[in-house]
VMD Tcl script that draws the C-alpha trace (Angstrom):
set ca {
  {-50.31 25.86 -41.16}
  {-52.49 26.11 -38.22}
  {-55.48 23.24 -37.95}
  {-58.54 23.11 -36.49}
  {-58.88 21.09 -33.38}
  {-61.04 20.13 -30.48}
  {-59.04 19.40 -27.26}
  {-60.45 17.49 -24.08}
  {-59.37 19.20 -20.72}
  {-60.17 18.12 -17.03}
  {-62.36 20.23 -15.35}
  {-61.82 23.31 -13.97}
  {-63.89 26.38 -12.72}
  {-63.65 28.68 -16.08}
  {-64.22 25.78 -18.36}
  {-67.72 24.92 -16.07}
  {-68.21 28.51 -15.95}
  {-68.11 29.08 -19.70}
  {-70.20 26.04 -20.36}
  {-72.67 26.89 -18.03}
  {-73.36 30.26 -19.74}
  {-73.28 28.83 -23.05}
  {-76.03 26.59 -22.26}
  {-78.09 29.72 -20.70}
  {-77.78 32.18 -23.35}
  {-75.23 34.16 -22.17}
  {-71.61 35.05 -23.15}
  {-68.82 32.51 -22.50}
  {-66.12 34.12 -23.20}
  {-64.73 36.02 -19.96}
  {-65.30 33.01 -18.26}
  {-63.49 30.88 -21.30}
  {-60.44 33.26 -21.10}
  {-59.06 31.86 -17.72}
  {-59.17 28.30 -18.46}
  {-55.82 26.63 -18.86}
  {-54.94 25.33 -22.05}
  {-51.63 23.83 -23.35}
  {-49.31 26.44 -24.63}
  {-49.49 24.58 -28.11}
  {-53.20 25.21 -28.59}
  {-54.43 29.01 -29.63}
  {-58.17 28.80 -28.26}
  {-61.09 29.65 -29.98}
  {-63.34 32.17 -27.76}
  {-66.03 32.06 -29.84}
  {-66.30 28.06 -28.84}
  {-67.56 27.76 -25.37}
  {-66.22 24.71 -23.20}
  {-68.24 21.93 -24.03}
  {-69.03 18.74 -20.76}
  {-68.24 15.55 -22.35}
  {-69.06 13.50 -18.37}
  {-66.52 11.46 -17.35}
  {-64.16 8.98 -18.82}
  {-64.67 6.10 -16.05}
  {-67.66 4.29 -15.14}
  {-70.83 5.65 -15.29}
  {-69.52 8.44 -17.34}
  {-72.13 8.09 -20.18}
  {-74.72 9.14 -18.57}
  {-77.14 12.32 -18.94}
  {-76.90 13.66 -15.61}
  {-72.22 13.46 -15.70}
  {-73.27 16.36 -18.96}
  {-73.99 19.33 -16.77}
  {-71.79 21.48 -16.21}
  {-71.20 21.25 -12.49}
  {-71.39 17.29 -12.53}
  {-68.86 17.16 -15.67}
  {-65.48 15.26 -14.84}
  {-64.27 16.72 -18.71}
  {-64.42 19.10 -21.04}
  {-63.96 19.84 -25.21}
  {-62.63 23.23 -26.19}
  {-61.49 24.66 -29.65}
  {-58.89 25.83 -30.66}
  {-55.76 26.02 -33.60}
  {-52.62 24.33 -33.33}
  {-49.62 25.35 -35.47}
  {-47.59 22.73 -38.09}
  {-46.20 22.53 -40.92}
  {-48.63 19.76 -42.70}
  {-51.51 17.99 -41.20}
  {-50.03 14.75 -41.36}
  {-47.83 16.32 -37.62}
  {-50.48 17.37 -36.12}
  {-50.00 15.90 -31.95}
  {-51.99 13.38 -30.51}
  {-51.91 14.81 -27.39}
  {-51.10 18.66 -26.12}
  {-49.79 18.31 -22.32}
  {-50.89 15.31 -22.32}
  {-54.81 16.65 -23.31}
  {-55.84 14.32 -26.24}
  {-56.75 16.50 -29.39}
  {-59.60 15.38 -31.73}
  {-60.13 16.87 -35.37}
  {-62.64 19.83 -36.25}
  {-63.32 18.53 -40.07}
  {-65.40 20.58 -42.81}
  {-68.97 19.33 -42.60}
  {-71.28 19.83 -45.66}
  {-74.72 19.62 -46.59}
  {-75.25 16.03 -49.17}
  {-76.73 18.29 -52.41}
  {-78.21 15.77 -54.67}
  {-75.94 14.83 -57.86}
  {-76.52 14.69 -61.44}
  {-79.19 16.93 -63.26}
  {-82.11 14.87 -63.91}
  {-85.43 16.04 -63.54}
  {-88.09 15.11 -60.27}
  {-89.23 11.25 -60.50}
  {-92.88 11.77 -59.44}
  {-93.75 14.22 -55.99}
  {-94.19 14.68 -52.69}
  {-97.55 12.78 -52.93}
  {-96.61 9.72 -54.76}
  {-94.18 9.78 -51.64}
  {-97.11 9.62 -49.50}
  {-98.69 6.54 -51.24}
  {-95.84 5.16 -50.81}
  {-95.03 5.66 -47.20}
  {-98.79 5.31 -46.68}
  {-99.31 8.57 -44.76}
  {-102.92 8.00 -44.66}
  {-103.45 5.23 -43.28}
  {-100.56 6.43 -40.45}
  {-103.09 9.73 -39.85}
  {-106.32 7.22 -39.36}
  {-103.96 5.83 -36.42}
  {-103.32 9.16 -35.27}
  {-99.80 9.23 -36.12}
  {-98.52 12.75 -37.37}
  {-96.07 13.96 -35.55}
  {-98.16 15.82 -32.74}
  {-96.30 17.13 -29.87}
  {-92.79 14.81 -31.57}
  {-90.25 17.70 -32.53}
  {-87.72 17.47 -35.46}
  {-84.63 19.66 -35.06}
  {-83.31 20.25 -38.32}
  {-79.67 20.02 -38.24}
  {-79.25 21.75 -41.49}
  {-78.75 25.25 -42.77}
  {-81.50 26.85 -41.45}
  {-85.36 26.86 -42.21}
  {-87.46 29.43 -44.60}
  {-90.85 29.28 -42.20}
  {-92.89 31.75 -44.94}
  {-91.54 29.41 -47.60}
  {-93.35 26.20 -46.04}
  {-96.15 28.30 -45.40}
  {-96.91 28.71 -48.91}
  {-96.33 25.14 -50.10}
  {-100.32 23.50 -49.70}
  {-98.24 20.14 -48.40}
  {-96.40 22.19 -45.08}
  {-99.06 25.02 -44.95}
  {-99.27 23.90 -41.92}
  {-95.70 23.93 -40.44}
  {-94.91 25.23 -36.97}
  {-91.24 25.88 -35.80}
  {-90.28 26.76 -32.12}
  {-88.34 29.41 -32.23}
  {-87.89 29.31 -28.72}
  {-86.07 26.14 -28.63}
  {-84.41 26.52 -32.11}
  {-80.80 27.94 -32.44}
  {-79.49 31.16 -32.75}
  {-75.80 31.25 -34.24}
  {-73.62 33.82 -32.69}
  {-72.34 35.91 -35.19}
  {-75.35 36.11 -37.69}
  {-77.86 38.41 -39.00}
  {-80.62 35.56 -39.28}
  {-82.78 34.09 -36.69}
  {-84.77 31.20 -36.40}
  {-87.19 30.76 -39.79}
  {-85.38 33.32 -41.39}
  {-83.15 32.50 -43.66}
  {-82.51 32.13 -47.05}
  {-84.49 29.44 -49.02}
  {-81.96 26.40 -48.62}
  {-81.32 22.85 -48.37}
  {-82.33 23.17 -44.60}
  {-86.18 24.28 -45.79}
  {-86.47 21.41 -48.26}
  {-85.52 19.16 -45.30}
  {-87.71 20.73 -43.32}
  {-90.90 19.83 -46.11}
  {-89.63 16.48 -46.83}
  {-90.06 15.83 -42.59}
  {-93.48 17.13 -42.89}
  {-94.24 14.57 -45.73}
  {-95.39 11.55 -42.78}
  {-95.38 13.96 -39.72}
  {-97.46 17.16 -40.96}
  {-98.13 17.60 -37.26}
  {-94.19 18.01 -35.96}
  {-93.08 20.64 -34.76}
  {-89.82 21.68 -35.82}
  {-86.47 23.19 -34.29}
  {-83.98 25.21 -36.47}
  {-80.21 24.43 -35.67}
  {-78.54 26.23 -39.19}
  {-75.17 24.06 -38.18}
  {-74.24 24.04 -42.04}
  {-75.43 27.76 -42.23}
  {-72.96 29.46 -40.77}
  {-68.80 29.58 -41.06}
  {-66.15 28.98 -38.79}
  {-63.25 30.30 -38.98}
  {-60.25 27.38 -39.52}
  {-62.21 24.83 -41.48}
  {-60.10 22.58 -42.67}
  {-61.81 23.29 -46.35}
  {-64.00 26.51 -44.88}
  {-67.48 26.37 -44.76}
  {-69.18 24.58 -41.32}
  {-67.06 22.37 -38.85}
  {-68.02 19.44 -36.60}
  {-67.58 21.78 -33.87}
  {-70.91 23.63 -34.87}
  {-72.54 20.54 -34.59}
  {-70.81 19.90 -31.62}
  {-72.48 22.71 -29.68}
  {-75.57 22.16 -31.02}
  {-75.75 18.62 -30.31}
  {-74.45 20.02 -26.27}
  {-77.19 22.43 -25.99}
  {-79.91 20.07 -27.21}
  {-78.80 17.35 -24.83}
  {-78.90 20.00 -21.86}
  {-82.73 20.98 -22.54}
  {-83.67 17.38 -23.72}
  {-82.01 15.37 -20.99}
  {-79.79 17.37 -18.43}
  {-81.69 20.52 -17.54}
  {-85.29 19.45 -17.24}
  {-86.51 23.43 -18.10}
  {-89.97 22.88 -18.29}
  {-89.66 24.93 -20.95}
  {-87.52 23.53 -22.99}
  {-87.12 20.45 -25.06}
  {-88.21 18.04 -22.49}
  {-92.00 18.99 -22.77}
  {-91.32 17.26 -26.06}
  {-93.26 13.92 -25.54}
  {-90.15 12.61 -28.32}
  {-87.24 14.27 -30.11}
  {-85.94 13.15 -33.67}
  {-83.10 14.59 -35.19}
  {-82.48 14.88 -38.91}
  {-79.02 14.94 -40.45}
  {-78.18 15.42 -43.94}
  {-74.79 16.37 -43.68}
  {-71.52 14.43 -43.48}
  {-67.70 14.86 -44.68}
  {-67.92 14.89 -47.91}
  {-64.13 13.40 -48.33}
  {-61.53 11.78 -46.11}
  {-59.10 14.57 -47.30}
  {-61.02 17.15 -44.68}
  {-59.80 15.06 -41.55}
  {-56.83 14.30 -39.72}
  {-54.26 11.95 -41.66}
  {-55.59 7.83 -40.95}
  {-54.23 6.47 -37.91}
  {-54.48 9.32 -35.87}
  {-56.23 8.71 -32.67}
  {-58.37 11.61 -32.83}
  {-59.42 11.58 -36.19}
  {-63.24 11.54 -36.52}
  {-64.47 9.88 -39.34}
  {-63.17 6.08 -38.27}
  {-63.23 6.75 -34.72}
  {-66.26 6.36 -32.30}
  {-64.45 7.45 -29.19}
  {-63.96 11.55 -31.02}
  {-66.39 13.74 -28.43}
  {-69.21 14.52 -31.17}
  {-69.58 10.20 -32.00}
  {-69.79 9.63 -28.05}
  {-73.05 13.02 -27.69}
  {-74.60 11.61 -30.39}
  {-74.27 8.06 -28.47}
  {-75.01 9.85 -25.53}
  {-78.47 11.47 -26.80}
  {-79.64 8.32 -27.81}
  {-78.83 6.48 -24.80}
  {-81.60 9.43 -23.96}
  {-84.03 9.06 -25.61}
  {-83.92 10.79 -28.61}
  {-83.86 9.13 -32.36}
  {-80.92 10.38 -34.39}
  {-81.06 10.09 -38.24}
  {-78.20 10.64 -40.72}
  {-78.27 10.14 -44.45}
  {-75.93 7.69 -45.75}
  {-74.04 10.43 -48.58}
  {-74.05 10.71 -52.30}
  {-71.19 8.92 -53.37}
  {-72.29 5.86 -54.46}
  {-71.88 3.91 -57.46}
  {-72.24 4.78 -60.67}
  {-72.48 8.59 -60.51}
  {-71.02 9.78 -57.25}
  {-71.32 13.38 -56.49}
  {-67.76 15.32 -58.04}
  {-66.84 15.80 -54.08}
  {-66.50 12.80 -53.83}
  {-63.43 12.51 -56.10}
  {-63.86 9.12 -57.18}
  {-64.50 7.47 -53.97}
  {-66.89 4.92 -53.57}
  {-66.04 2.55 -51.27}
  {-65.93 2.94 -47.20}
  {-67.74 6.68 -47.73}
  {-70.18 5.92 -45.02}
  {-68.25 7.76 -42.30}
  {-68.03 9.73 -39.18}
  {-71.26 9.34 -36.87}
  {-73.59 8.57 -40.18}
  {-71.80 5.06 -39.55}
  {-72.67 4.69 -36.02}
  {-74.58 1.75 -34.40}
  {-76.78 4.16 -32.86}
  {-77.98 6.43 -35.64}
  {-80.46 5.04 -38.57}
  {-78.74 5.77 -41.94}
  {-80.70 6.45 -45.16}
  {-80.15 5.48 -48.88}
  {-81.94 6.84 -51.07}
  {-84.78 5.31 -53.93}
  {-86.79 6.70 -56.52}
  {-90.52 6.56 -56.46}
  {-90.45 3.78 -58.30}
  {-88.45 2.17 -55.74}
  {-85.09 2.59 -57.68}
  {-82.04 2.97 -56.00}
  {-80.65 6.51 -57.06}
  {-77.23 5.77 -58.51}
  {-75.17 8.60 -56.41}
  {-76.66 6.87 -53.50}
  {-73.70 5.55 -51.22}
  {-73.14 2.46 -50.72}
  {-72.11 0.01 -47.57}
  {-70.16 -1.51 -45.79}
  {-68.95 1.71 -43.95}
  {-65.19 2.77 -43.42}
  {-63.30 0.43 -41.53}
  {-64.08 0.85 -37.74}
  {-67.39 1.95 -37.77}
  {-70.04 -0.46 -37.77}
  {-70.22 -2.14 -41.31}
  {-74.15 -2.57 -41.73}
  {-74.85 0.83 -43.32}
  {-76.85 1.98 -44.96}
  {-79.64 0.78 -42.64}
  {-83.03 1.40 -44.94}
  {-83.95 2.90 -47.74}
  {-86.15 6.13 -48.32}
  {-87.72 8.58 -51.26}
  {-85.97 11.14 -53.07}
  {-85.51 13.02 -56.02}
  {-89.10 13.98 -55.92}
  {-90.85 17.07 -56.82}
  {-91.79 18.75 -53.09}
  {-90.27 21.79 -51.65}
  {-89.64 23.79 -55.22}
  {-86.79 25.09 -52.82}
  {-84.69 25.11 -55.87}
  {-87.14 25.75 -58.36}
  {-89.93 23.73 -59.79}
  {-88.10 21.23 -61.74}
  {-85.81 20.40 -59.22}
  {-85.96 17.45 -57.09}
  {-85.98 16.97 -53.54}
  {-82.66 15.63 -53.95}
  {-79.71 13.13 -52.52}
  {-79.66 11.44 -49.37}
  {-80.19 14.69 -47.80}
  {-84.42 14.07 -49.07}
  {-83.96 9.82 -48.13}
  {-82.44 11.21 -44.91}
  {-85.34 13.55 -43.77}
  {-88.71 11.72 -45.45}
  {-87.16 8.93 -42.73}
  {-86.90 11.25 -39.76}
  {-90.92 12.07 -40.53}
  {-91.28 8.64 -40.43}
  {-89.83 8.29 -37.20}
  {-91.56 11.32 -35.78}
  {-94.81 10.18 -36.99}
  {-94.39 6.47 -35.13}
  {-93.36 8.59 -32.20}
  {-96.81 9.69 -31.95}
  {-97.88 7.24 -30.23}
  {-94.82 5.09 -29.77}
  {-93.12 6.80 -26.47}
  {-88.41 6.52 -26.01}
  {-89.50 5.35 -22.50}
  {-91.28 2.32 -23.85}
  {-89.74 2.00 -27.42}
  {-86.15 3.20 -27.11}
  {-84.75 3.95 -29.83}
  {-83.06 0.86 -30.72}
  {-86.21 -1.13 -30.48}
  {-87.78 0.83 -33.25}
  {-84.65 1.28 -35.81}
  {-84.88 -2.81 -34.98}
  {-88.65 -3.17 -36.33}
  {-87.85 -0.42 -39.16}
  {-85.05 -3.01 -40.65}
  {-87.26 -5.55 -40.21}
  {-90.17 -4.55 -41.83}
  {-88.64 -2.69 -44.45}
  {-89.86 -3.86 -47.71}
  {-87.64 -5.73 -50.69}
  {-86.96 -4.09 -53.23}
  {-87.29 -4.82 -56.38}
  {-84.21 -7.01 -57.80}
  {-83.49 -8.33 -54.45}
  {-83.87 -11.66 -53.97}
  {-82.04 -11.99 -50.73}
  {-82.92 -10.98 -47.29}
  {-81.14 -9.52 -45.21}
  {-79.12 -6.68 -45.43}
  {-77.07 -5.87 -48.31}
  {-75.11 -2.90 -50.07}
  {-77.61 -0.99 -51.93}
  {-80.41 -0.88 -49.83}
  {-79.76 -1.54 -46.27}
  {-82.57 -3.74 -45.47}
  {-84.83 -2.73 -47.29}
  {-87.21 0.49 -48.13}
  {-88.81 1.95 -45.18}
  {-92.45 1.10 -44.31}
  {-94.11 2.69 -41.05}
  {-97.42 1.72 -41.69}
  {-95.57 -2.36 -41.10}
  {-93.56 -0.38 -38.07}
  {-97.28 0.34 -36.37}
  {-99.27 -2.50 -37.38}
  {-95.68 -4.48 -35.92}
  {-96.41 -2.27 -32.00}
  {-99.74 -1.98 -32.63}
  {-100.03 1.84 -32.83}
}
mol new
graphics top color blue
foreach p $ca { graphics top sphere $p radius 0.5 }
foreach p [lrange $ca 0 end-1] q [lrange $ca 1 end] { graphics top cylinder $p $q radius 0.2 }
display resetview
C-alpha cells in the first residue's frame, strides 16, 4: 500500500527554487523535479517544497522561513509498505511525518436550531462592542475551510456588507472554482458566523477542505493542503512584507473549523512522525511560528463529546482533541447553545496525551439559526460554528488591540480569565466541558480599556 507522508530534507537549490516559485504563485514543478529525494519516497510533484526553518537556535523565527534562508524543507510523497504500522521513521536519515486526512467538524444530530444570530449578538453584546469601535475593521480573517460563497453571504441581512480580499485568498491548483465563488457549504457558514461579532472584518478564502489530494489516508482533504496554505500565509504576513500582501492588515485571525475525525487516519501510536500527539510535527511547528509572528489562531474542539458524539468518532469520546487543535498557542472552542447549555456533541477535555491538556479553552455559541447554508430549519452547528463565532470575537477585539502591544498569548489569557461561568458549574477554573467558561469579548474590552 502507498501511504502519504511528509519528508523533511536539508536545504538544496531545487528546493529553494520550488518554494520560492510556489510562494510567488508560479509553477514549482520544474525546480522540484531536480531535487534529491530518498529513493524510498515517491515524490508528489503537485506539492511544493515548504520551508520549515532551522533545527538549531533561532530556527523558529519567521525570517528562517524565507526560501533563501531556510535550512530545511518539507516535501510530500508516498512510501510503499505492506501495512501502515510499518511506515519507516526515516528515509535515508531524513524524518518522515504523517499526512492524515482532515475534515470539517459537521453538526451531528438532527435537532432544530436554538435561537438565532440575533440572540448570539445579544449574548456577545455586539452592540456594546460596536459602540467601542470594535467591529473588525482592518482585520483579516482567514477561513480555512471548504471555500466561501460570497453571493450567499451578501444576500443575508447580517452579512450583506461582507468583503472578501480576493487577491490575498487562495486558488487551489487543479480546481475550477475561485475565491468567493465556491459551492454553498460549511465554509460559507463559518464566514457568516465570523461576521456576527466582526461585521467589518475582511474575509480571506482558503479552501483547504474543498479540494482532494491523491493518496489521503481516508480520501478527501489532507493535512498537507493546510500546511501549504499556512506556508503561504506565513510568507505574506511575516516574511515577504509585500505592501499588497497580508502585512498591510492591522491583525490576522485564522479560523480552523476542522481536525482529525479519528486516530486511525494517522500513523500508529508511538511513531515519531505521527501528527495528532506530536508537537514537533512540521504543521504544528508552523502553527506556533505563525502565532509568534502575531497571528491569532482559533480551532474547533471537535464533535466527539459525550453523550451524543458524531458517528465519525466511532464511539471514542476521550482524548479526542488532537493535533494543532490541542496546541497551547491556539484558542480551542467548545460549543454551547444560546441558552448557555453545552451542546452534547462538543468534544471534552483533556486533550490527547502528550499535547496541552487543558483544552477546550473556552466555549462559544453554536446550533443557532444563522447562515441558512443548509436551509431555513438547519442550524449553524458543531464546534465549527463556535470556532467561527469566537474568531469573530477575536477579530472585533483586534480592531484596537494590536498584536505588537497585546500578543496572542495575552489576549487569549484574558479570554479565558473573563469567560462567564456556565450554568451549573460552581467551581472556578478550567473544566472538561466548557474550558474556562463562555466567551465574553465585552469583558475583555473592558479589561484592556478599549
